[in-house]
C-alpha positions, 0 to 999 in steps of 0.5 A: 499499499502506497502512501499518497497523503504529500504536501504537494509539489512545491515548498522547501526542504529544510535539514535539521542538522544545519538549517540549510533549505532547498526547493522541494523536487516534485515526486522526491520526498524530502526524507530521500534527499540530502542535504547539500551543506552537511549531507544529512536527510532533510525534512519538508518545511511545515511538516509534521516532523518539522514541527515536532523538531521545532516544538522540541527545540524552541531556541533553535532557529532552523531557517538560517 
């Protein structure tokens, strides 16, 4: 069974490691993309994972 509840073709991917952002590539989940700066996996900006990270790290500004 394939999940089809994506966030749409537009938006950004954000790295929780270094805060870098890049444009989301349609059809490629951000978690499958690697950060161009540090090589870590990325998450979709505004996603449940991104919001949970921000809630746990309120002093961290990820949108550098």
